[in-house]
N, C-alpha and C positions, 0 to 999 in steps of 0.2 A: 504494500500500500504506500502510495506517495505521501510524504510529509510536507508537500508544498503548502507554504503559508502557515503551517501549524508551528507552535513553539515547542511542542513535545512530539517526538516520533511515536507512532502507535505502539511500538515495542516498549517504550518507556511507560505508557499508560498500563500496559499489561504487567510490567514489573511492579509498578506501584500497587496495583490491585492485589497481586500475589503477596507482596510484603504486608499489606493491610490484613489479609486473611491469616497469614502466618503469625503476625503479632497478636491478633485477636485470640487465636488458639492458645498462644503462650500465656495470655492474660486470663485464661479460664473460660472463654466463650465456648458454649456447647455447639454453636453454629454462627455463621457470619455471612453477610452478603454486602457487596460494595459496587458502586458505580463511579467511574472516573471519566470526566468529560472535559472537552475544550471546544470552543467555537469562536468564530470571528466573522466580521462582515463589514459592509459599507452600504450606506443609504444616502441618496441624494434627492432633494425635492426642489423643483423649480416652480415658481408662481409668477404669472404675468411676464414670463421670459427671463426673470431674474432668479438667481440662486437664493433660495430661502434657507435651506439647511443642508449641511454636509455632516454626516455622523459616521463615526467608526466605532465598532464595538469589538471587544475581545474579552471573553469570559472563560473561566475554568471553575470546576466544582468537583468535590469528592463527597459522596454520601456513604455512610456506613450504618448498617443495621446489625446489631449484635444481639445474640440470644443467650439467655441463661435458662435453659429448659424452655418453659412456655412464657418466660418474661422477655420482653423485647424493648430495646432502646435504640434510638436513632440520633445521629449527629452528623453535621456536615461542615465543610470548610472550603475556602477558596485558596488556601495556602498549601502549596504542594511541597513544602519542605518536609524532611523526614520527621522532625520534631512535631510539626503541626499535624501530620497525618497520624502519628501515634497518639497524640493528645486527643484527636477526634475519636479514635477507637476507645480510649479510656473514658471519654465523655459518654459514648454510647453504652458502654458497660455500666457506668455509674447510673445512668437513667434506667437501664434494665433492672438494676437491683431494687429500685424503688417503684417499679411498675407491677401492677397486679398480674398474675398469670392469666393467659388467654388461650383457651384450648384450640383456637383456630390459628394461632401464631406458629410460624415455623417455615422452613424452606419447602419447596415442592418435593414430591417424590422423585427420586433420582431418575427413574425411567422416563419421566416427562420432559426432562431437560433437553435442550437442543444440543446436538453433537455435530462437530465438523463445521466447515465454512460454507456459506451460501452467498454467492455474489448476485445481488439483485440490481446491479448497475445504478446505484443511488447517488454516486459521487461524480459530479461534473463541475469542478471548480471553475469559477468565473469571477474575476476581480478586475473589471475594466478600469483603466486610468480615470481619475475623477473627471477629467475633461471630457472623456468619451461618455461617461454616465450623464453628465450635464447635457451633452448634445442629444442623447437619446431622450431625456426628459423634455428638453425644449422642442424636439421634433414632435413628440407626443402631444404636448399642449398646443403647439402651433397648428397641428392638424385639426384640433377641436375648434380653435378660433376661426379657421378657414372655412368651416362648414356654413356659417351664417353670421352676419353682423349682429344678430340677436344674442350670440354667445359673446358676452363682453367681460366676464369675470371668471375667475378660476380659484378653486381651492388647492390647486397644484397637481403636478405630475411627478411621480416618484419612481425611482429605480433602486431596487435593493438586491444585493448579492450576499448570500449567507452560506457558510459551510461549517461543519462540525465533525468531530469524531469522538467515540467513547468506547469504554470497555466495561462490561458488567461481569461479575464473577461471584461465585459463592463457594462455601467450604465443602460442597459435595463434588467438586471437580469441574463445575461448569465455568467456562470463560469464553466470552464472545463479545464481538464489537465490530464496528465498521465506520467508515466515513460517509457522510451524506451532505448533499447540497440542496438549497432551495432558493430560487430566484423569483423576482416579483417586479411587475411593471403595472402602474395604475395611473388613472387620470380622473379628476373630478372637476366638473365645470358648472357654471351658473348661466342660465339663459334668461332673457327678459329684462325688465327694469321696474323700479318702484316696488309696489306691493304685488306685482305680478311675476316675480322672479321664481324660477324653479331650478333645482340642482339635480344632477345625477352623475353616476360614475361607472367605470368599468375597469376590470383588471385581469391580468393573466399571471398564473403562478406555475412554475415547472421546476423539476430537478435540473434539467439541462437548459441553459439560457438560449440555446439555438432553437428550442421548441416554443419559446415565448411568442405570442402574437406580435406582429409588427407594431411599433409604437404609433405610426400614423393611423393604423386601423383602430387601435384602442382609443386614441384621442377622438377620432371622427365618430366612433360609435357612442362614446360618452356624450358627445355634443348632440347627436341625434336623439338620444334618450332624454336629455334635458329639454330640448326643443319640443319634443312630443308631449311633454307635460304642461306646456304653457296653456293657459285657459282652463286649468283644472277647477272643478266645482264639486260641491257636495251633491249627494243623491238622497232620495227619500229612503227611510228605513224599509227594509224588505228581506225576504228569505229567498235566496237564489243560489244557483251553483257558483262555486268559487274555483278559479283556476290559479294555482300557484306557479309563477314562473320558475324555471329550473333552479336558479340560485336559492330561492326560498323553499323549493321542494326539498332541497338537501337539508334544510333546517327542520322540516317536518319529519324526515326520516331520522334526524338527530333526536327529536322528541321521543320517537319510538324506541331508539337505542337506549336512551337514558332510562326509560320506564322499564326496560327488561335487562338492565345491568345489575350486577350483584349488590352494590351498595344500596340501591333503591329497594331491592327485593328483600334483603335480610333485615332492613330497617322497617319493612312493611309500609313504605311511603310511596307506593306505586299503584296506579290504577290498573296495572296489568299483572297483579299478583296471581300466582298459580295459573298462568296462561299457557304454560308449555303444553304443546299438543292440541291447542284449541285454535279455532278459526278466528283470527283477529283482523285479517284483510280479506277482500274478495278473492275468489279462486284464480283470477288472472294475475295476482301479485306473486312475484318470485324475487327473493333477495338472497344473493350469494356473497360469501366472504372469501376474498382472494388475497391473502397476505403476501403472496410471492410474485405479484405483477412486477415486471422489470420497469424501473423508473417510477413506480407508483408512489404517490405522495404519502400513502399510509402503509407502505410495504415494510415488512420486517421478518427475518427468519425466526425470531423469538420475541416474546413479550417482556414486560418489565420484571417478571419473575424469573426469566430465563427459560420459560416453557416453550417448546417448539410450537410454532404456529402451523396451521394446516387449512387447506380449503374445506369449506363446509357450506351447506345450505341452511341459511338462517330461517327463511320463510319459503315454503313450498306450497303452491296452490292455495296461498292465503293462510296456511297453518304454521304456527310458530314451532320451529324445530329445535331451537336452542337459545339459551340466554347468553349474556356476555359476562363471563365470570373470571375473576382472578383466583389464585390459590386460596387466599384468605376468604373471599366472599363465597367461594364454592364450599369451603369447610363450614362456614356459618350456616349454609343452606343444606348441608348434608349431601352435596353433589360433587362433581368433578370439574376442575378448571377447564375452561374453553380456550385458554391461551389469550385472554383479553385483558390482562393486567396492563393498565395504561390506556385502555380504550379499544375501540373497534379498528379493524384494518380496512382495506379497500372493500367497501360494500357496493355491489353492483345490483341495481334494481333493473329487472328486465324491462326494456323499453317496449312500447306498443308501436302501432303503425303510423301514428299521427305526429306531425311537427306542431309547433305552437299555433300556427294559423289553423291547422286541422283540428286541434283541440278546441279552439274558439268556435269553429264551425259546428263541432259536435255539441258544445255547450249551448249554442243558440243565443240565449240571453242570460247574462250574469256578469260577474266581476272578475277581471284579470288583475291579480295582485302582483305588484313589482317591488313594493317596499313595505316592510313591517317595522313598527315602532313599539318600544316597551317590552316587558318580559312577563306578560300576563298568562303564564302557564302554571296550573296547579297540578302537580304530578300525583298527588294523593287522590284527587277526584277525577282528573282528566279535563277539568274545565279550562277552556282556551279562550282568551280575549286579548286581541292585539290591535293597536292602532295601525292603519294601513293607508296606502295610496296605490293607484294603478289606473285601470281603464275600464269603462263600461263597454260591454259587448252587447250588441243588438243585432238580431238576424244573422248571427254567426260572424259578424264583422267587428273588429276592434274599433270602437268609436271614440268618444271624448274622454279626456283624462278626468280622474276623480281624486279628491283629497279630503282630509279631515273626516275620515270614517273609521269605524271599528268593526272588525269581523269577530264573530263569537260562535262557539260550538263546544263540543266535548270531543277530546281526542279519540276516545274509544269509538264514537260514532264516525268521526272524520276518517279514521283509518279503515273502518268497515265499509264506508261509502265512497271509496276511491273509484271513480268511474273509469279512468284511463291514465296511463303514464305515457308521456311523450317520448319521441325518439330524438329530441333536441338535448341530448345528454351533455352536461357541462361538468368538467372535472376540475375542481379547485382544491380538493382535500380528500377526505376519506369516503365521501358519499358520491357515487357515480349515478346520477339520476336525471331524467328529463323532467319537464313540467308535469304537474299533477293536478288532475281535475277531480274535485270533490262534489258530490251530488247536490248538497244543500247546506248552507250556513246562514246565520243571521248577520245581516249587514246593517249596522246602525249608522244613520246619516242625519240629514236635516229633519 
């Protein structure tokens, strides 16, 4: 593995991790796990053609979890000196001595741990000279201004390049780690004037900077989105179908993931308790987890526990096949880990046959939502209420923009009443999903 740009070679991180484990054992720990990481990057923002910010970041961290039987203590440091690392182990052990025993605490079963190396092509270093990053951001913003004289202001165009590497290890013999990169290009602009101004944005995020959308395309699309919102107005309160644009549909799938994740389940704070093996989506819904996609934004050969990840079907024909569990949450539930310590991996929602325009035509009359505001989700009851803006759809055609409305429903009903998933799949993170059409929600307006 290349050490390009890193202060510490990957082998040095491995040596640190092993030394921490050895020292913990010598100090009486019955088990230990550690994470050693380093990352750095650069971000540039241009606004109105002028450089607004240039930021450089370089971070490093060591976390140590030490066990004394079922007692667990955790400590961390950003100091990589030998004395600081050993003091961190001592601190974790001291905390463990004063912690109550927890029957679910402990390392994974050895047979579950990842073995060997798996290259998922996640590392594509890119650190453009700051002059080049400024030029990219300027081109992006200039393309937005060139769309229309009504685009007069900007919240900025940004270019970010980030890379990191880490090693995770535990006293059962597991040691794994890799380098990864993530790069980002965005633009946010304001159209109109006076009280009639509207803003919108667009961005692209990839492991490999060569796969980012062209800056001119991002800027121009952000401008067209802002322009299309001019003249937005309220609508009367009604109950109609609601179409979530792909970026927001990913959030809807995220609501589902949270509700069937271990922490929510063992705390009994989820509206989807005891839902394994039950029909929670319509039969056309299929959701697959694919942790080993090359260059995937949520790909990993192992989870935060060191457990090997694997492909699986999370939802098949609308039926929930599996939760999202870490070793700890699985033990609390009397179940087996699903390799999801740290969250879900690449979730692929099977697309349907329609693009966004086709979904609007299928909907006929209703609301297309392109922005959500607030955090009005109650995961205990499933009640869902969010401020929103978007477009009114009439006779299957996207019509005038709307604003200052609230959409409300219950997530259990919303998931069950998904009419269709679009083929306009947008990949920006761990959820690969197109736009989602829901049969009926309450829209509170004027």
